C-alpha positions in Angstrom: 0.1 -0.1 0.0 1.3 3.4 -1.1 0.6 6.5 1.4 1.3 10.0 0.5 2.2 12.4 3.4 1.6 16.1 2.9 3.1 18.1 5.8 5.0 21.3 5.9 6.8 20.5 9.1 9.8 18.6 8.2 10.3 16.8 11.5 6.6 15.7 11.5 6.9 14.6 8.0 10.0 12.5 8.5 8.9 10.9 11.7 5.6 9.7 10.2 7.4 8.5 7.1 9.8 6.5 9.1 7.0 5.2 11.3 4.9 4.0 8.3 7.8 2.6 6.4 8.8 0.5 9.4 5.2 -1.0 9.4 5.8 -1.9 5.7 4.1 0.8 3.9 5.5 2.5 0.8 5.5 6.2 1.5 5.9 9.4 -0.7 6.5 12.8 0.9 5.4 16.2 0.0 6.2 19.4 1.8 3.0 21.2 0.5 -0.1 20.6 -1.3 0.8 22.4 -4.6 3.6 20.1 -5.1 1.5 17.0 -4.1 -1.1 17.9 -6.7 1.6 18.0 -9.4 2.9 14.7 -8.6 0.2 12.4 -7.2 -0.8 9.5 -9.4 -2.9 6.3 -9.3 -0.2 4.4 -7.4 -1.1 6.2 -4.2 -3.8 4.5 -2.1 -4.3 7.0 0.7 -3.2 10.7 1.6 -2.3 12.0 4.9 -2.5 15.8 5.0 -2.1 18.6 7.5 -4.8 21.3 7.4 -2.5 24.3 8.1 0.0 24.7 5.3 1.7 27.3 3.1 0.5 28.0 -0.5 -2.6 25.9 -0.1 -4.2 24.8 3.1 -5.5 21.1 3.6 -9.2 22.1 2.9 -8.4 23.5 -0.5 -6.2 20.6 -1.2 -9.0 18.0 -0.4 -11.2 20.0 -2.7 -9.0 19.7 -5.5 -8.4 15.9 -4.9 -12.1 15.7 -5.5 -12.6 12.3 -3.9 -9.9 10.6 -6.0 -8.1 9.3 -2.7 -9.1 8.3 0.8 -7.8 11.1 3.1 -6.6 11.2 6.7 -6.5 14.8 8.0 -4.3 16.0 10.8 -5.7 18.9 12.8 -4.5 21.3 15.5 -6.8 23.0 17.8 -6.8 26.1 15.8 -8.2 24.3 12.8 -10.9 22.2 14.4 -13.7 24.6 13.3 -12.9 23.5 9.8 -13.3 19.8 10.3 -17.0 19.9 9.3 -16.2 21.5 6.1 -13.6 18.7 5.4 -16.3 16.0 6.3 -18.7 17.3 3.7 -15.9 16.6 1.2 -15.6 13.1 2.3 -12.6 13.1 4.7 -13.0 9.8 6.9 -10.7 10.4 9.7 -9.1 13.1 11.7 -6.1 13.0 14.1 -5.6 15.7 16.5 -2.0 17.0 17.4 -0.3 15.5 19.3 -1.3 11.9 18.6 0.4 8.4 18.9 1.6 6.5 16.0 -0.9 3.7 16.9 -3.8 6.0 16.4 -2.5 6.8 12.8 -2.1 3.2 12.0 -5.6 2.3 13.3 -6.8 5.2 11.1 -5.3 3.8 8.2 -6.5 0.2 8.8 -10.2 1.9 9.1 -9.8 3.6 5.9 -8.8 0.4 4.0 -11.5 -1.4 5.6 -14.0 1.3 4.7 -12.7 1.4 1.2 -13.2 -2.3 0.8 -16.6 -2.3 2.3 -17.9 0.4 0.1 -16.5 -0.8 -3.1 -19.2 -1.3 -5.5 -21.5 -1.2 -2.7 -24.1 1.5 -1.5 -23.9 2.1 2.3 -27.4 1.6 4.0 -28.1 4.5 6.3 -30.1 3.6 9.5 -32.2 6.0 11.6 -35.1 5.7 13.8 -36.0 9.4 13.9 -37.7 11.9 11.7 -35.6 14.3 9.6 -38.2 16.3 7.4 -36.8 19.7 8.1 -33.9 20.9 5.9 -32.1 22.0 9.1 -32.4 18.5 10.4 -31.3 17.0 7.0 -28.2 19.1 7.1 -27.3 17.9 10.6 -28.1 14.4 9.4 -25.7 14.7 6.5 -22.9 15.7 8.7 -23.8 12.7 11.1 -23.6 10.3 8.1 -20.4 11.8 7.1 -18.6 11.3 10.5 -20.2 7.9 11.3 -17.6 5.7 9.5 -14.7 7.8 11.0 -13.2 7.4 14.7 -13.4 11.0 15.3 -14.7 12.2 18.7 -17.9 14.2 18.2 -19.5 16.6 20.4 -23.3 17.2 20.2 -24.5 20.6 21.2 -28.0 21.7 21.6 -30.8 22.7 23.9 -32.3 20.0 26.4 -34.5 17.5 24.7 -33.5 18.0 21.2 -32.6 14.4 20.7 -28.9 14.4 21.2 -28.9 10.8 22.4 -30.7 9.7 19.2 -28.2 11.4 17.0 -25.3 9.7 18.8 -27.0 6.3 18.6 -27.6 7.0 14.8 -23.6 7.8 14.3 -23.0 4.5 16.2 -25.3 2.5 14.0 -23.9 3.6 10.9 -20.3 3.4 12.1 -19.6 -0.1 11.3 -18.5 -0.9 14.9 -19.2 -4.2 16.3 -19.4 -3.1 19.9 -22.3 -1.7 21.8 -23.7 1.8 22.2 -23.5 2.6 25.9 -24.9 6.1 27.2 -24.1 7.6 30.5 -25.7 10.8 31.9 -23.0 12.7 33.9 -25.6 14.7 35.8 -27.4 11.5 37.0 -24.7 9.7 38.8 -23.2 10.8 42.2 -19.8 12.2 42.0 -18.1 9.6 44.0 -19.3 6.9 41.7 -18.5 8.4 38.3 -14.9 7.2 38.3 -15.9 3.5 39.2 -18.7 3.5 36.5 -16.3 4.8 33.9 -13.2 2.7 34.6 -14.4 -0.1 36.6 -12.4 -1.6 39.4 -10.7 -4.8 40.6 -11.4 -6.9 43.6 -10.1 -5.2 46.7 -9.8 -1.9 45.2 -11.8 -0.5 48.2 -13.8 -2.1 51.0 -16.9 -3.2 49.1 -15.1 -4.2 46.1 -15.7 -7.9 46.4 -15.2 -8.7 42.9 -13.9 -7.2 39.6 -16.4 -4.9 37.9 -15.9 -3.8 34.2 -16.4 -0.1 33.6 -18.4 1.6 30.7 -15.1 2.0 28.9 -14.5 -1.8 28.8 -18.2 -2.7 28.2 -18.2 -0.3 25.1 -15.0 -2.1 23.6 -15.2 -1.5 19.8 -18.3 0.5 20.2 -19.4 3.9 21.3 -19.7 5.6 24.7 -21.9 8.4 24.8 -21.0 11.0 27.8 -24.2 12.9 28.1 -24.2 16.2 29.9 -20.3 16.1 29.7 -20.2 19.7 31.3 -21.4 18.2 34.7 -18.3 16.0 34.9 -16.4 17.0 38.0 -13.3 19.0 37.2 -10.8 16.7 38.9 -12.2 13.7 36.8 -11.8 15.7 33.7 -8.0 15.5 33.9 -8.4 11.7 34.1 -10.7 11.6 31.1 -8.2 13.7 29.2 -5.3 11.4 30.0 -7.2 8.3 28.8 -7.9 9.9 25.5 -4.3 11.0 25.1 -2.9 7.6 26.1 -5.7 5.5 24.6 -5.5 3.1 27.7 -7.1 3.5 31.2 -6.4 2.0 34.7 -9.6 0.3 36.5 -9.6 1.4 40.1 -6.8 -0.6 42.1 -5.4 -2.1 38.9 -1.6 -2.1 38.1 -1.8 -2.8 34.6 -3.6 -0.6 32.0 -6.4 -1.7 29.6 -6.3 -0.4 25.9 -9.1 1.8 24.8 -10.8 1.1 21.7 -14.0 3.2 21.9 -15.5 6.0 20.0 -16.4 8.9 22.4 -19.6 11.0 21.6 -20.3 13.7 24.2 -23.2 16.2 24.6 -24.1 19.2 26.5 -26.7 21.9 26.4 -24.3 24.3 28.1 -21.9 26.9 26.8 -18.9 25.1 27.2 -16.6 28.1 26.1 -18.1 30.2 29.0 -17.4 27.3 31.3 -13.7 27.1 30.2 -13.4 31.0 30.9 -14.7 30.5 34.4 -12.4 27.5 35.1 -15.2 25.0 35.1 -14.3 22.9 32.2 -10.8 22.0 30.9 -9.9 23.7 27.5 -7.7 20.7 26.6 -10.3 18.3 27.2 -12.7 20.4 25.2 -10.4 20.1 22.3 -10.1 16.3 22.6 -13.8 15.8 22.7 -14.8 18.6 20.2 -13.0 17.2 17.0 -16.2 17.4 15.1 -18.9 19.5 16.9 -22.5 19.0 15.6 -25.1 21.6 16.8 -28.7 20.2 16.8 -31.3 23.1 16.2 -34.2 23.3 18.6 -37.6 21.9 17.6 -39.0 25.4 17.1 -36.5 25.9 14.5 -37.5 22.6 12.7 -41.2 23.2 12.0 -41.2 20.6 9.3 -40.3 18.0 11.9 -43.0 18.7 14.5 -46.0 16.9 12.8 -44.1 13.9 11.6 -42.6 13.3 15.0 -45.9 13.9 16.7 -47.5 11.3 14.3 -44.6 8.7 15.0 -45.1 9.4 18.9 -48.7 8.8 18.5 -48.3 5.6 16.5 -46.0 4.2 19.1 -48.3 5.2 21.9 -51.3 3.5 20.2 -49.3 0.3 19.9 -48.0 0.4 23.7 -51.5 1.1 25.2 -53.6 -1.1 22.8 -55.7 1.7 21.4 -57.6 0.8 18.2 -57.0 4.1 16.4 -56.2 7.7 17.0 -55.3 10.6 14.7 -54.5 14.3 15.2 -57.1 16.8 14.2 -56.2 19.7 11.8 -56.7 22.1 14.6 -54.4 20.0 17.0 -51.8 20.0 14.2 -52.0 23.9 13.8 -51.7 24.2 17.6 -48.6 22.1 17.6 -47.1 24.0 14.8 -47.7 27.3 16.7 -46.4 26.3 20.0 -42.8 27.3 20.9 -41.6 24.0 22.3 -39.3 25.0 25.2 -38.8 21.3 26.2 -38.3 20.2 22.5 -39.0 16.7 21.6 -39.0 15.5 25.2 -41.9 17.8 25.8 -43.6 16.9 22.6 -43.6 13.2 23.6 -45.4 14.0 26.8 -47.9 16.1 25.3 -48.8 13.5 22.5 -48.8 10.6 24.9 -51.1 12.5 27.5 -53.4 13.6 24.7 -53.8 10.0 23.4 -54.5 8.7 27.0 -57.0 11.3 27.7 -58.8 11.8 24.5 -62.2 10.4 23.8 -62.7 8.7 20.4 -60.5 8.3 17.5 -59.6 12.0 17.0 -57.2 14.1 19.2 -58.5 17.6 19.4 -56.8 20.8 20.3 -58.3 21.0 23.8 -56.7 17.5 24.4 -53.3 19.0 24.2 -51.9 20.4 27.3 -49.5 23.3 26.2 -48.0 25.4 28.8 
């Protein structure tokens, strides 16, 4: 396999080249994107490129490649906001500097597998939620792009917008064999979070009568969804950062580390940058988690989604409670569209379920909707 490295930093370029050659890869080096475009040919299977380079940056370079090669992009903190633009152009993997050579080798293997998997084959996209509004479709498009990569994703948006559903969508379309496991940071007592994440060995503390696997281990080769990440205690943020950097973790009381092979998706409804300024959230952890930020719009900005989602909820409620048949009246639909939905989809679920249970007959009327 032949790999092209496009990197203006000579030390980085040479070290990557030597590491890849020692693994048996054929390597060709370029100090800038302009030279690479002139000399790249069909013998190259994969391109590794930095974003920030003289003459032509990595984003423009990928545009010029026009999908001809699989691409792994190297990003620094200052360029993370451009990652989504690269995703739209088909970049499958991102590595945030500094990174371990093992991370690069894993990314190369993923790209090879992805290329083999998709050769002459259309990928089927799975999702169990409604995406009728253009704003939702745009977010879904980004989620589809990021799904096959191993990039860490941070989902942003108000409470109740469906962040866990989007996280599950990304996992289901990632090709990973492991489980999707979710943990809500705000729902777990501070003294239990560490053992929940990392697990422990027998004798680690008084009540540790046997080994217990943590969520990192249970999500092996899968996805760990860290909901309400802003609620993570500050002292544990440093430990999580180390795990993400070293790609290994120690169960409580253990003397040997376990390798980390998990995709991390985090979510918050808070302003992380404001928390960083107030020294309540670590900036370095934020950059590790926020390789690909995806902002999910509130329901009031996705008007075309409201009725389809309401009808899906109603259908599920009918099935759950064994009702014969129920439908929304036109007046009820109009009321749903005019309402501001401060609680987003979570509130819509409550409103429809309550109306279905309390309404008489087959039609849910406007007066059956309890809107605050």
